[in-house]
PDB file of N, CA, C and O in Angstrom:
ATOM      1  N   MET A   1      15.184  15.796  41.796  1.00  0.00           N
ATOM      2  CA  MET A   1      14.387  14.885  42.589  1.00  0.00           C
ATOM      3  C   MET A   1      15.319  14.156  43.547  1.00  0.00           C
ATOM      4  O   MET A   1      16.418  13.753  43.165  1.00  0.00           O
ATOM      5  N   ASN A   2      14.890  13.990  44.767  1.00  0.00           N
ATOM      6  CA  ASN A   2      15.739  13.307  45.735  1.00  0.00           C
ATOM      7  C   ASN A   2      15.636  11.795  45.575  1.00  0.00           C
ATOM      8  O   ASN A   2      14.878  11.307  44.736  1.00  0.00           O
ATOM      9  N   LYS A   3      16.382  11.066  46.364  1.00  0.00           N
ATOM     10  CA  LYS A   3      16.418   9.610  46.253  1.00  0.00           C
ATOM     11  C   LYS A   3      15.064   8.981  46.561  1.00  0.00           C
ATOM     12  O   LYS A   3      14.654   8.018  45.913  1.00  0.00           O
ATOM     13  N   PHE A   4      14.381   9.529  47.548  1.00  0.00           N
ATOM     14  CA  PHE A   4      13.076   8.971  47.901  1.00  0.00           C
ATOM     15  C   PHE A   4      12.093   9.092  46.737  1.00  0.00           C
ATOM     16  O   PHE A   4      11.374   8.143  46.421  1.00  0.00           O
ATOM     17  N   GLY A   5      12.068  10.243  46.116  1.00  0.00           N
ATOM     18  CA  GLY A   5      11.141  10.478  45.000  1.00  0.00           C
ATOM     19  C   GLY A   5      11.429   9.546  43.826  1.00  0.00           C
ATOM     20  O   GLY A   5      10.511   8.993  43.221  1.00  0.00           O
ATOM     21  N   LYS A   6      12.710   9.378  43.513  1.00  0.00           N
ATOM     22  CA  LYS A   6      13.072   8.482  42.418  1.00  0.00           C
ATOM     23  C   LYS A   6      12.713   7.039  42.753  1.00  0.00           C
ATOM     24  O   LYS A   6      12.204   6.308  41.904  1.00  0.00           O
ATOM     25  N   GLY A   7      12.975   6.638  43.973  1.00  0.00           N
ATOM     26  CA  GLY A   7      12.647   5.277  44.396  1.00  0.00           C
ATOM     27  C   GLY A   7      11.152   5.033  44.413  1.00  0.00           C
ATOM     28  O   GLY A   7      10.677   3.971  44.010  1.00  0.00           O
ATOM     29  N   PHE A   8      10.413   6.034  44.887  1.00  0.00           N
ATOM     30  CA  PHE A   8       8.959   5.914  44.922  1.00  0.00           C
ATOM     31  C   PHE A   8       8.391   5.804  43.509  1.00  0.00           C
ATOM     32  O   PHE A   8       7.516   4.976  43.254  1.00  0.00           O
ATOM     33  N   ALA A   9       8.883   6.630  42.595  1.00  0.00           N
ATOM     34  CA  ALA A   9       8.418   6.586  41.214  1.00  0.00           C
ATOM     35  C   ALA A   9       8.759   5.245  40.570  1.00  0.00           C
ATOM     36  O   ALA A   9       7.944   4.678  39.841  1.00  0.00           O
ATOM     37  N   ALA A  10       9.952   4.742  40.837  1.00  0.00           N
ATOM     38  CA  ALA A  10      10.344   3.446  40.287  1.00  0.00           C
ATOM     39  C   ALA A  10       9.476   2.335  40.867  1.00  0.00           C
ATOM     40  O   ALA A  10       9.083   1.417  40.147  1.00  0.00           O
ATOM     41  N   GLY A  11       9.181   2.410  42.135  1.00  0.00           N
ATOM     42  CA  GLY A  11       8.331   1.412  42.778  1.00  0.00           C
ATOM     43  C   GLY A  11       6.923   1.429  42.228  1.00  0.00           C
ATOM     44  O   GLY A  11       6.346   0.371  41.980  1.00  0.00           O
ATOM     45  N   VAL A  12       6.365   2.593  42.035  1.00  0.00           N
ATOM     46  CA  VAL A  12       5.014   2.713  41.480  1.00  0.00           C
ATOM     47  C   VAL A  12       4.985   2.156  40.063  1.00  0.00           C
ATOM     48  O   VAL A  12       4.066   1.424  39.695  1.00  0.00           O
ATOM     49  N   ALA A  13       6.000   2.506  39.265  1.00  0.00           N
ATOM     50  CA  ALA A  13       6.062   2.006  37.885  1.00  0.00           C
ATOM     51  C   ALA A  13       6.178   0.480  37.868  1.00  0.00           C
ATOM     52  O   ALA A  13       5.572  -0.185  37.028  1.00  0.00           O
ATOM     53  N   THR A  14       6.952  -0.061  38.791  1.00  0.00           N
ATOM     54  CA  THR A  14       7.115  -1.510  38.860  1.00  0.00           C
ATOM     55  C   THR A  14       5.811  -2.196  39.241  1.00  0.00           C
ATOM     56  O   THR A  14       5.444  -3.207  38.642  1.00  0.00           O
ATOM     57  N   VAL A  15       5.115  -1.661  40.220  1.00  0.00           N
ATOM     58  CA  VAL A  15       3.846  -2.254  40.661  1.00  0.00           C
ATOM     59  C   VAL A  15       2.810  -2.185  39.542  1.00  0.00           C
ATOM     60  O   VAL A  15       2.075  -3.147  39.316  1.00  0.00           O
ATOM     61  N   VAL A  16       2.750  -1.068  38.850  1.00  0.00           N
ATOM     62  CA  VAL A  16       1.805  -0.932  37.740  1.00  0.00           C
ATOM     63  C   VAL A  16       2.133  -1.948  36.648  1.00  0.00           C
ATOM     64  O   VAL A  16       1.231  -2.580  36.098  1.00  0.00           O
ATOM     65  N   GLY A  17       3.410  -2.106  36.334  1.00  0.00           N
ATOM     66  CA  GLY A  17       3.822  -3.075  35.323  1.00  0.00           C
ATOM     67  C   GLY A  17       3.511  -4.500  35.725  1.00  0.00           C
ATOM     68  O   GLY A  17       3.036  -5.291  34.910  1.00  0.00           O
ATOM     69  N   LEU A  18       3.776  -4.832  36.973  1.00  0.00           N
ATOM     70  CA  LEU A  18       3.487  -6.182  37.457  1.00  0.00           C
ATOM     71  C   LEU A  18       1.989  -6.467  37.459  1.00  0.00           C
ATOM     72  O   LEU A  18       1.566  -7.571  37.118  1.00  0.00           O
ATOM     73  N   THR A  19       1.197  -5.489  37.837  1.00  0.00           N
ATOM     74  CA  THR A  19      -0.254  -5.662  37.847  1.00  0.00           C
ATOM     75  C   THR A  19      -0.786  -5.874  36.432  1.00  0.00           C
ATOM     76  O   THR A  19      -1.623  -6.746  36.199  1.00  0.00           O
ATOM     77  N   ALA A  20      -0.294  -5.071  35.492  1.00  0.00           N
ATOM     78  CA  ALA A  20      -0.725  -5.230  34.101  1.00  0.00           C
ATOM     79  C   ALA A  20      -0.317  -6.602  33.572  1.00  0.00           C
ATOM     80  O   ALA A  20      -1.097  -7.254  32.879  1.00  0.00           O
ATOM     81  N   GLY A  21       0.883  -7.039  33.887  1.00  0.00           N
ATOM     82  CA  GLY A  21       1.340  -8.353  33.452  1.00  0.00           C
ATOM     83  C   GLY A  21       0.519  -9.473  34.059  1.00  0.00           C
ATOM     84  O   GLY A  21       0.198 -10.449  33.381  1.00  0.00           O
ATOM     85  N   ALA A  22       0.182  -9.341  35.318  1.00  0.00           N
ATOM     86  CA  ALA A  22      -0.622 -10.369  35.986  1.00  0.00           C
ATOM     87  C   ALA A  22      -2.016 -10.448  35.376  1.00  0.00           C
ATOM     88  O   ALA A  22      -2.536 -11.543  35.161  1.00  0.00           O
ATOM     89  N   LEU A  23      -2.618  -9.313  35.100  1.00  0.00           N
ATOM     90  CA  LEU A  23      -3.952  -9.303  34.495  1.00  0.00           C
ATOM     91  C   LEU A  23      -3.929  -9.901  33.090  1.00  0.00           C
ATOM     92  O   LEU A  23      -4.817 -10.670  32.722  1.00  0.00           O
ATOM     93  N   PHE A  24      -2.908  -9.544  32.307  1.00  0.00           N
ATOM     94  CA  PHE A  24      -2.779 -10.092  30.963  1.00  0.00           C
ATOM     95  C   PHE A  24      -2.576 -11.599  31.013  1.00  0.00           C
ATOM     96  O   PHE A  24      -3.168 -12.339  30.228  1.00  0.00           O
ATOM     97  N   SER A  25      -1.740 -12.046  31.937  1.00  0.00           N
ATOM     98  CA  SER A  25      -1.474 -13.474  32.081  1.00  0.00           C
ATOM     99  C   SER A  25      -2.739 -14.218  32.510  1.00  0.00           C
ATOM    100  O   SER A  25      -3.024 -15.295  31.988  1.00  0.00           O
ATOM    101  N   PHE A  26      -3.489 -13.666  33.440  1.00  0.00           N
ATOM    102  CA  PHE A  26      -4.735 -14.283  33.890  1.00  0.00           C
ATOM    103  C   PHE A  26      -5.714 -14.412  32.738  1.00  0.00           C
ATOM    104  O   PHE A  26      -6.354 -15.450  32.564  1.00  0.00           O
ATOM    105  N   LYS A  27      -5.824 -13.347  31.952  1.00  0.00           N
ATOM    106  CA  LYS A  27      -6.749 -13.379  30.825  1.00  0.00           C
ATOM    107  C   LYS A  27      -6.324 -14.444  29.820  1.00  0.00           C
ATOM    108  O   LYS A  27      -7.160 -15.177  29.292  1.00  0.00           O
ATOM    109  N   LYS A  28      -5.033 -14.523  29.560  1.00  0.00           N
ATOM    110  CA  LYS A  28      -4.540 -15.480  28.566  1.00  0.00           C
ATOM    111  C   LYS A  28      -4.655 -16.918  29.054  1.00  0.00           C
ATOM    112  O   LYS A  28      -4.960 -17.809  28.262  1.00  0.00           O
ATOM    113  N   ARG A  29      -4.420 -17.163  30.329  1.00  0.00           N
ATOM    114  CA  ARG A  29      -4.416 -18.521  30.868  1.00  0.00           C
ATOM    115  C   ARG A  29      -5.793 -19.021  31.292  1.00  0.00           C
ATOM    116  O   ARG A  29      -6.053 -20.222  31.221  1.00  0.00           O
ATOM    117  N   VAL A  30      -6.679 -18.131  31.731  1.00  0.00           N
ATOM    118  CA  VAL A  30      -7.954 -18.559  32.307  1.00  0.00           C
ATOM    119  C   VAL A  30      -9.144 -18.162  31.432  1.00  0.00           C
ATOM    120  O   VAL A  30      -9.963 -19.012  31.082  1.00  0.00           O
ATOM    121  N   VAL A  31      -9.243 -16.907  31.085  1.00  0.00           N
ATOM    122  CA  VAL A  31     -10.438 -16.403  30.417  1.00  0.00           C
ATOM    123  C   VAL A  31     -10.503 -16.871  28.964  1.00  0.00           C
ATOM    124  O   VAL A  31     -11.550 -17.336  28.513  1.00  0.00           O
ATOM    125  N   LYS A  32      -9.413 -16.756  28.239  1.00  0.00           N
ATOM    126  CA  LYS A  32      -9.419 -17.109  26.821  1.00  0.00           C
ATOM    127  C   LYS A  32      -9.758 -18.576  26.575  1.00  0.00           C
ATOM    128  O   LYS A  32     -10.571 -18.852  25.693  1.00  0.00           O
ATOM    129  N   PRO A  33      -9.178 -19.540  27.312  1.00  0.00           N
ATOM    130  CA  PRO A  33      -9.575 -20.937  27.085  1.00  0.00           C
ATOM    131  C   PRO A  33     -11.052 -21.205  27.379  1.00  0.00           C
ATOM    132  O   PRO A  33     -11.675 -22.022  26.701  1.00  0.00           O
ATOM    133  N   ILE A  34     -11.608 -20.539  28.363  1.00  0.00           N
ATOM    134  CA  ILE A  34     -13.030 -20.716  28.669  1.00  0.00           C
ATOM    135  C   ILE A  34     -13.877 -20.190  27.511  1.00  0.00           C
ATOM    136  O   ILE A  34     -14.854 -20.825  27.114  1.00  0.00           O
ATOM    137  N   GLU A  35     -13.500 -19.027  26.971  1.00  0.00           N
ATOM    138  CA  GLU A  35     -14.240 -18.470  25.841  1.00  0.00           C
ATOM    139  C   GLU A  35     -14.134 -19.373  24.616  1.00  0.00           C
ATOM    140  O   GLU A  35     -15.119 -19.590  23.911  1.00  0.00           O
ATOM    141  N   GLU A  36     -12.925 -19.904  24.365  1.00  0.00           N
ATOM    142  CA  GLU A  36     -12.744 -20.795  23.226  1.00  0.00           C
ATOM    143  C   GLU A  36     -13.570 -22.068  23.388  1.00  0.00           C
ATOM    144  O   GLU A  36     -14.163 -22.550  22.423  1.00  0.00           O
ATOM    145  N   GLN A  37     -13.612 -22.610  24.593  1.00  0.00           N
ATOM    146  CA  GLN A  37     -14.386 -23.825  24.849  1.00  0.00           C
ATOM    147  C   GLN A  37     -15.869 -23.576  24.628  1.00  0.00           C
ATOM    148  O   GLN A  37     -16.550 -24.400  24.017  1.00  0.00           O
ATOM    149  N   SER A  38     -16.373 -22.461  25.114  1.00  0.00           N
ATOM    150  CA  SER A  38     -17.801 -22.171  24.933  1.00  0.00           C
ATOM    151  C   SER A  38     -18.115 -21.929  23.459  1.00  0.00           C
ATOM    152  O   SER A  38     -19.205 -22.265  22.997  1.00  0.00           O
ATOM    153  N   GLN A  39     -17.178 -21.355  22.722  1.00  0.00           N
ATOM    154  CA  GLN A  39     -17.379 -21.144  21.292  1.00  0.00           C
ATOM    155  C   GLN A  39     -17.429 -22.482  20.554  1.00  0.00           C
ATOM    156  O   GLN A  39     -18.254 -22.660  19.658  1.00  0.00           O
ATOM    157  N   LYS A  40     -16.554 -23.423  20.922  1.00  0.00           N
ATOM    158  CA  LYS A  40     -16.569 -24.750  20.315  1.00  0.00           C
ATOM    159  C   LYS A  40     -17.870 -25.479  20.633  1.00  0.00           C
ATOM    160  O   LYS A  40     -18.439 -26.140  19.764  1.00  0.00           O
ATOM    161  N   GLU A  41     -18.344 -25.362  21.867  1.00  0.00           N
ATOM    162  CA  GLU A  41     -19.606 -25.999  22.250  1.00  0.00           C
ATOM    163  C   GLU A  41     -20.765 -25.438  21.434  1.00  0.00           C
ATOM    164  O   GLU A  41     -21.648 -26.180  21.005  1.00  0.00           O
ATOM    165  N   GLU A  42     -20.756 -24.129  21.224  1.00  0.00           N
ATOM    166  CA  GLU A  42     -21.821 -23.498  20.445  1.00  0.00           C
ATOM    167  C   GLU A  42     -21.784 -23.979  18.998  1.00  0.00           C
ATOM    168  O   GLU A  42     -22.835 -24.238  18.411  1.00  0.00           O
ATOM    169  N   GLU A  43     -20.597 -24.102  18.415  1.00  0.00           N
ATOM    170  CA  GLU A  43     -20.474 -24.602  17.043  1.00  0.00           C
ATOM    171  C   GLU A  43     -20.962 -26.043  16.951  1.00  0.00           C
ATOM    172  O   GLU A  43     -21.664 -26.397  16.003  1.00  0.00           O
ATOM    173  N   ASN A  44     -20.603 -26.869  17.912  1.00  0.00           N
ATOM    174  CA  ASN A  44     -21.054 -28.262  17.923  1.00  0.00           C
ATOM    175  C   ASN A  44     -22.566 -28.355  18.067  1.00  0.00           C
ATOM    176  O   ASN A  44     -23.202 -29.197  17.432  1.00  0.00           O
ATOM    177  N   ARG A  45     -23.140 -27.498  18.893  1.00  0.00           N
ATOM    178  CA  ARG A  45     -24.587 -27.479  19.081  1.00  0.00           C
ATOM    179  C   ARG A  45     -25.284 -27.144  17.765  1.00  0.00           C
ATOM    180  O   ARG A  45     -26.301 -27.749  17.426  1.00  0.00           O
ATOM    181  N   LYS A  46     -24.735 -26.180  17.023  1.00  0.00           N
ATOM    182  CA  LYS A  46     -25.321 -25.815  15.735  1.00  0.00           C
ATOM    183  C   LYS A  46     -25.221 -26.978  14.746  1.00  0.00           C
ATOM    184  O   LYS A  46     -26.171 -27.245  14.009  1.00  0.00           O
ATOM    185  N   LYS A  47     -24.083 -27.668  14.724  1.00  0.00           N
ATOM    186  CA  LYS A  47     -23.900 -28.813  13.829  1.00  0.00           C
ATOM    187  C   LYS A  47     -24.905 -29.917  14.148  1.00  0.00           C
ATOM    188  O   LYS A  47     -25.492 -30.512  13.244  1.00  0.00           O
ATOM    189  N   VAL A  48     -25.096 -30.183  15.430  1.00  0.00           N
ATOM    190  CA  VAL A  48     -26.035 -31.225  15.842  1.00  0.00           C
ATOM    191  C   VAL A  48     -27.454 -30.856  15.422  1.00  0.00           C
ATOM    192  O   VAL A  48     -28.205 -31.715  14.960  1.00  0.00           O
ATOM    193  N   GLN A  49     -27.820 -29.609  15.576  1.00  0.00           N
ATOM    194  CA  GLN A  49     -29.159 -29.180  15.189  1.00  0.00           C
ATOM    195  C   GLN A  49     -29.363 -29.325  13.683  1.00  0.00           C
ATOM    196  O   GLN A  49     -30.437 -29.739  13.244  1.00  0.00           O
ATOM    197  N   ARG A  50     -28.346 -28.990  12.888  1.00  0.00           N
ATOM    198  CA  ARG A  50     -28.464 -29.136  11.436  1.00  0.00           C
ATOM    199  C   ARG A  50     -28.594 -30.606  11.051  1.00  0.00           C
ATOM    200  O   ARG A  50     -29.414 -30.966  10.205  1.00  0.00           O
ATOM    201  N   LYS A  51     -27.774 -31.456  11.683  1.00  0.00           N
ATOM    202  CA  LYS A  51     -27.850 -32.888  11.379  1.00  0.00           C
ATOM    203  C   LYS A  51     -29.204 -33.463  11.779  1.00  0.00           C
ATOM    204  O   LYS A  51     -29.795 -34.244  11.034  1.00  0.00           O
ATOM    205  N   ALA A  52     -29.683 -33.083  12.932  1.00  0.00           N
ATOM    206  CA  ALA A  52     -30.975 -33.591  13.392  1.00  0.00           C
ATOM    207  C   ALA A  52     -32.095 -33.146  12.474  1.00  0.00           C
ATOM    208  O   ALA A  52     -33.011 -33.918  12.190  1.00  0.00           O
ATOM    209  N   GLY A  53     -32.029 -31.925  12.013  1.00  0.00           N
ATOM    210  CA  GLY A  53     -33.065 -31.416  11.123  1.00  0.00           C
ATOM    211  C   GLY A  53     -33.011 -32.078   9.767  1.00  0.00           C
ATOM    212  O   GLY A  53     -34.057 -32.379   9.191  1.00  0.00           O
ATOM    213  N   SER A  54     -31.830 -32.314   9.243  1.00  0.00           N
ATOM    214  CA  SER A  54     -31.736 -32.912   7.905  1.00  0.00           C
ATOM    215  C   SER A  54     -32.040 -34.404   7.929  1.00  0.00           C
ATOM    216  O   SER A  54     -32.448 -34.955   6.908  1.00  0.00           O
ATOM    217  N   SER A  55     -31.856 -35.064   9.047  1.00  0.00           N
ATOM    218  CA  SER A  55     -32.134 -36.494   9.108  1.00  0.00           C
ATOM    219  C   SER A  55     -33.636 -36.795   9.090  1.00  0.00           C
ATOM    220  O   SER A  55     -34.036 -37.920   8.791  1.00  0.00           O
ATOM    221  N   HIS A  56     -34.457 -35.813   9.403  1.00  0.00           N
ATOM    222  CA  HIS A  56     -35.900 -36.007   9.442  1.00  0.00           C
ATOM    223  C   HIS A  56     -36.590 -35.540   8.171  1.00  0.00           C
ATOM    224  O   HIS A  56     -37.818 -35.546   8.085  1.00  0.00           O
ATOM    225  N   LEU A  57     -35.799 -35.134   7.183  1.00  0.00           N
ATOM    226  CA  LEU A  57     -36.409 -34.637   5.946  1.00  0.00           C
ATOM    227  C   LEU A  57     -36.807 -35.769   4.997  1.00  0.00           C
ATOM    228  O   LEU A  57     -37.812 -35.661   4.295  1.00  0.00           O
ATOM    229  N   GLY A  58     -36.044 -36.829   4.972  1.00  0.00           N
ATOM    230  CA  GLY A  58     -36.282 -37.810   3.955  1.00  0.00           C
ATOM    231  C   GLY A  58     -36.808 -39.074   4.469  1.00  0.00           C
ATOM    232  O   GLY A  58     -37.055 -39.999   3.696  1.00  0.00           O
TER     233      GLY A  58
END
């Protein structure tokens, strides 16, 4: 393989690696906290509904 081919292959591999890293980082920094927050809100909503229902029983 000539120098151009090796350089091109290295460049493509680098871009693919950087893109994968950027996507993983975005998911970890942005998407995961949003999912965790919505999960906490859903759990709190369920707790409130249980408390509201049990307070009207007696």
